[in-house]
C-alpha positions in Angstrom: 14.7 -17.4 -0.9 17.1 -16.3 -3.5 18.3 -12.7 -4.1 17.3 -10.6 -7.1 18.3 -7.1 -8.1 15.6 -4.8 -9.7 16.0 -1.4 -11.2 13.6 1.5 -10.8 10.8 1.1 -13.3 11.1 -2.7 -13.5 8.0 -4.9 -13.0 8.3 -7.9 -10.8 5.0 -9.2 -12.2 2.0 -7.9 -14.1 -1.7 -8.7 -13.9 -2.4 -12.0 -15.5 1.1 -13.5 -14.9 1.3 -16.8 -13.0 1.2 -16.3 -9.3 4.0 -18.6 -8.1 6.3 -16.5 -6.0 6.4 -14.3 -2.9 8.7 -11.3 -2.6 10.5 -9.9 0.4 12.0 -6.4 0.2 15.6 -6.6 1.6 16.1 -2.9 0.6 14.1 -0.6 -1.6 10.4 0.0 -2.4 7.7 -1.4 -4.7 4.2 -0.2 -5.5 1.3 -2.4 -6.3 -1.1 -1.2 -8.9 -4.5 -2.4 -10.4 -6.0 -1.5 -13.8 -9.7 -0.7 -14.0 -11.9 -1.8 -16.9 -11.3 1.7 -18.4 -7.6 1.3 -18.3 -7.1 3.7 -15.3 -4.3 2.6 -12.9 -4.9 2.6 -9.1 -2.0 2.5 -6.7 -3.0 0.1 -3.9 0.1 -0.4 -1.8 3.5 1.2 -1.3 5.7 -1.6 0.0 9.1 -0.8 1.7 12.1 -2.5 3.3 11.0 -5.5 5.4 7.7 -6.1 3.6 6.6 -9.5 2.3 4.1 -9.4 -0.6 2.8 -11.4 -3.5 -0.4 -13.2 -4.4 0.1 -17.0 -4.2 -2.3 -19.8 -3.4 -0.3 -22.8 -2.3 -1.3 -26.2 -3.8 -3.2 -24.7 -6.7 -2.4 -22.5 -9.7 -3.5 -18.9 -9.7 -2.9 -15.7 -11.6 -1.7 -12.3 -10.4 -4.6 -9.8 -9.9 -2.2 -6.8 -9.5 1.1 -5.5 -10.9 4.3 -4.8 -8.9 6.5 -1.9 -10.1 9.9 -1.1 -8.5 10.0 2.6 -7.5 13.8 2.7 -6.6 16.7 0.3 -7.1 15.7 -2.6 -4.9 17.1 -5.9 -3.6 14.4 -8.6 -3.5 14.3 -12.0 -1.9 12.2 -14.4 -4.0 10.4 -17.4 -2.5 9.3 -20.0 -5.0 5.9 -21.7 -4.5 7.3 -25.2 -4.8 9.8 -24.4 -2.0 7.1 -22.9 0.2 4.8 -25.8 -0.3 7.4 -28.2 1.0 8.0 -26.1 4.1 4.3 -25.8 4.8 3.9 -29.6 4.6 6.8 -30.1 6.9 6.1 -27.4 9.5 2.6 -27.0 10.9 3.6 -23.9 12.9 4.8 -22.2 9.7 1.5 -23.1 7.9 -0.4 -21.4 10.7 1.7 -18.2 10.5 1.3 -18.2 6.7 -2.5 -18.4 7.0 -2.3 -15.5 9.5 -0.3 -13.5 6.9 -2.7 -14.3 4.1 -5.6 -13.2 6.3 -3.8 -9.9 7.1 -3.2 -9.2 3.4 -6.9 -9.9 2.7 -8.0 -7.5 5.4 -5.7 -4.8 4.1 -7.1 -5.2 0.6 -10.7 -5.1 1.9 -10.1 -1.9 3.9 -8.5 -0.2 0.8 -11.5 -0.9 -1.4 -13.8 0.2 1.4 -12.0 3.5 1.5 -12.4 3.9 -2.3 -16.1 3.0 -2.4 -17.9 4.0 0.8 -17.1 7.5 1.9 -16.5 9.4 -1.3 -13.3 11.0 -2.5 -12.8 13.2 0.6 -13.1 10.1 2.8 -10.7 8.2 0.6 -8.1 11.0 0.6 -8.3 11.4 4.4 -7.9 7.6 4.8 -4.9 7.8 2.5 -3.3 10.5 4.6 -3.8 8.5 7.8 -2.3 5.4 6.1 0.7 7.5 5.0 1.2 8.9 8.5 1.1 5.3 9.9 3.7 4.1 7.4 5.9 7.1 7.0 5.0 9.6 9.7 7.5 11.1 12.1 6.7 13.5 15.1 7.4 17.1 14.2 6.4 20.1 16.4 3.5 18.2 18.1 2.3 17.1 14.6 3.1 14.3 12.2 5.2 14.9 9.1 4.8 12.4 6.3 8.4 11.8 5.1 7.3 10.0 1.8 6.9 12.7 -0.8 3.9 12.3 -3.1 2.6 14.8 -5.7 -1.1 15.4 -6.2 -1.2 13.3 -9.4 0.2 10.2 -7.5 -2.4 10.7 -4.7 -5.1 11.0 -7.3 -4.0 7.6 -8.7 -4.4 6.1 -5.2 -8.0 7.2 -4.7 -9.3 7.1 -8.2 -9.9 10.7 -8.9 -8.3 13.7 -10.7 -5.3 15.8 -9.7 -7.6 18.9 -9.7 -9.9 17.2 -7.1 -7.0 16.4 -4.9 -5.8 20.0 -5.1 -9.2 21.3 -4.1 -9.6 18.8 -1.2 -6.1 19.5 0.2 -6.7 23.2 0.0 -9.9 22.8 2.0 -8.1 20.7 4.7 -5.4 23.3 4.9 -8.0 26.0 5.4 -9.5 23.9 8.2 -6.0 23.8 9.8 -6.0 19.9 9.5 -2.9 19.7 7.4 0.0 21.9 6.3 2.8 21.7 3.7 6.5 21.7 4.5 9.1 21.6 1.6 6.8 19.4 -0.5 5.8 17.1 2.4 2.4 17.0 4.1 2.2 17.6 7.8 -0.9 16.3 9.6 -2.0 18.8 12.3 -5.4 17.4 13.2 -5.7 13.7 12.7 -9.2 13.6 14.3 -10.5 15.8 11.6 -9.3 13.3 9.0 -10.7 10.4 11.0 -14.2 12.0 11.2 -14.4 12.4 7.4 -13.3 8.9 6.6 -15.4 7.3 9.4 -12.2 5.8 10.8 -12.7 2.3 12.4 -9.5 2.5 14.4 -8.0 -0.5 12.7 -4.5 -1.6 14.0 -1.6 -0.1 12.2 -0.8 -3.5 10.7 -4.0 -3.0 8.7 -4.1 0.8 8.3 -0.9 1.3 6.4 0.3 1.7 2.9 
């Protein structure tokens, strides 16, 4: 791969661009978004240092289904499709691992759309909190503190609802003593409460993450 510097607010690609590269985050963070037919933006993934992402079908042309926006100054490693194709032809073990990675990404996308569609907005919000805790949670006083700070508008964009709805649902969870707030961060006090609402299927953390 070759190295690329990206500034906060840059787009690595947008929906409809040719899908001909993979991206590895050496340092920084990127969010993946999807536009609905009405023009509303959904945040699907929050990628961080060490993540590999990108939509690319080796051996055939394809188009990007999502957009990738840089959320802080980031160092990216870029892998060209033509280079990857040569390696896949030459190394069968790499081809097998690449297929596993593509399957993992497909399962992650499926589970995110399941959260949005099957168990209502409360279920989608609870699933979002569980994913955030798996990706950014640290133990704190027998609970889990989510170190990634999100405002209610950003969470609303992740589950396809309004900021007011998120405010109301978070207030209800706090009243039930399932969550608390510490200096703008969310602390999960009762993960089982969240799992019950979103009908958690106990997916491995490789799937249940941001």
